[in-house]
N, C-alpha and C positions, 0 to 999 in steps of 0.2 A: 557428230548429236548421235546418240543413242537409239538403237532399232527397240530398242527393249525397255518398258519402266523398269525389270528386275536386275537388268544389270550392272547401272550402278549403286544400288545398297549392295551387290554382292561384290564390288572390289572396293566397299569401305571395307566389307568384313572384312576381307580381307586383307585389307592394308592396312587394317589396323590390327589385327590377330598378327600377322610380320612385326610390325613395330612392338608388341608385346611382347616377345620373343627374341628381338634387338634385347630390347631393356633388360630382358630378364637373363638373356647372356652375358650381357654387361656385367650384371650384379655376381654372375655363380664364377666369372673369369676373374674377380677379386676375392675369392675364397682361396686361404694356405691353410691346408688341413696335414698334422698328422698320427698316427696311429700307432700304438706302442704295445705290445702283447707281452713284451718281456720274455716271450719264448722261444726268441731267436739263437739266446745264450744256455748253453750249458753250464746248468749252476752249480759252482763246486761244493761234493756233499758237503754239512754240518751234524751230519747227526753219526752214530750220536752221540747227545748230548756229552761234554766231559767237564763243563765250568767253564769254557771258552768261547764265545761263536766266532768260531773259526771260517768262518763259510768265505763265500762272496764277495767283494765287497764294491760297491757299482759307483763309480767316478766318471769319466768320460766316455762309458763305450758306445752310449747316444748322440754324443755329441756332433756328428755330421745331424743328424735329424732338429738342432737346437734346442737338449735337452742335457742338464752338469746336475749329479748328485751332489750333495756338499759333507761334507763337515765329518764322515766316515761314517756315518748315521744308519748307509742303506745298505739293508743285506739281499740276494738273489738269493732266494731259499727257492726250492721244486726237485721235479728230477723227469725221468721217463718214464713216459706213458709206454704200451706194448707194442703199439705200431714205428715208437724211434722215437717218437715226436716229442718235446719237454713241455712241461705245464709248470711254468712258474710266477709266481707271486714276489713282490718288493716290502720287506719285514723293514719295519722300523726299531734300533738298536735306542729307544725310549722316544724320537720322530725319525720322521724322514724329512729329508730340505732336499730340494733344488732349483736349479733356477734357469731360465729359458734364456736362450743369446737367436742371435740372428734377427729375424723376422719375431718380435712378441708377440703373441696372442692373444687375444681378447676375452676369447671364447674355454674354457677347459673344464672337459669331466673327464671321472674315473669310476673304478667301483673299486669299496674302502669296505672293509671286517675291524673289529674289534675284539682280541684276544678274549676279553673278560666284560663283553658286554656292557661298558659306557662308554659315552657316544664319540666318537671324532670327529675334534677340531683342525681347521683349516685357516690359515693365517695365508690371506692372499696381498704381493704386494706387486707396488706396481711401480713405472717408473719419477713418480713424488714422493713413494713411501706406502708404511700399509694403507690398505683400501679399503677393507674388509674380513668378518672371520667368517665364517662358513660353519656351521654347529650339524654333525649330523643324528641319525637317530640314538636311541640308546642315551645310557643312566647320564643325566645332567647334575644330580646333585640333588636334590628334591622330586618329592612329588611330583609336585604340582606342571615341575617341565619336564619330565624325562616322559621318553617311550619308548616300546619294546625296540631292542635291537635288532636292525637288518645286515645279515651276512653279505659281503656281496651290492652291499647300498652303491646303487648310482648318485655318486655326487658331482651337480655339474651346475658351472658358475659363468656369466657375463661381466663383462669389466667397462668401466668405459674411455680405460686406457690400457696400452699394454703392457700387460702380467711379467712382471721379472721372477717371479720366485713365488716361490711355497713351502708351509714349513705344518706340515701335517702330524699333530699328533691324541693323544687320548687323553680321558679327564683324569687318571690314576696316575699317569704319565708315569708308568712301570717300567723294569728294563725291555718285555716285549710291550714292542710301539703296535700300530695300527699295520695292517697289509693293503697294499693295493695294487687294480689291476686293471687294465682297462686301458691305459691313460690318450687318449685324445686332444688337442691341445690346437685351436685354428687361428687365425687371425683373419677376420670379415671384412671387409671396407668396402663396403657399399654405398652408393652413390646415394646423395640427397633426394630424400622425399620429396623434397615443394620443390627441387629441377627434373624432377623425372613426374610429376601429377602438371608442369606447366608447360614440356610438351608435348605428353599426352594429350593435354587439352587445349593448348595452338594445333594441334596432329588434325582432332578433332572436327573443330571446326573450322576450320579450312577444308576437309570433307564435307560435310552439314551446307556450307553457303554454296560449293561446288551444285550439291543434290537440289538443292534448291532453284539454283537458275536454271539446272537444266528439265528441272518440273517447270517454271512456268513458260520455258522454250518449246517445248513439246503440248502445253495447253495452246501458245500460241498458236 
């Protein structure tokens, strides 16, 4: 028997909080995330420009992290800062083409810029083919649909299935294409909300019934 009328409510609150922590922990443990700022590689210089983009062509440098650059379109450009660290971005030669390998993400984000202020188009591909096209800020071809271009705009999207690849281009499709930086991709495997709700309701109902029974015993 409980000697204090406040003892059971305290146990109830503590037990409920413990259950919520367990549920949130189970969700957190099902998130696989990768962040790449492209500053870990020293970019071979491509300036001064002599008519040939002969810089650092990216391919499988990040395959261990689940990322592959395709088609020889992707150039790592940048340089060293005074403190000796690198400051790089990925530039598309017309476009940027990349694929994900291993655990496929269902969330992707990156910062994107366009040299000429036109919109950045991101074609998103999944396990079952083309999923959708994300269009960033900038000139889209008409005044009605265009917005001012945001340099370094944060682009992010979520898919209902694993994302296998991205094709990132700009409206003008010129030789100097988009720039991207700070690529993040995640695989979020979250338990079904309905199952969590049922478990929480069942646990709460048991505790409430016990609290009522203890109240009846104290009154008797």
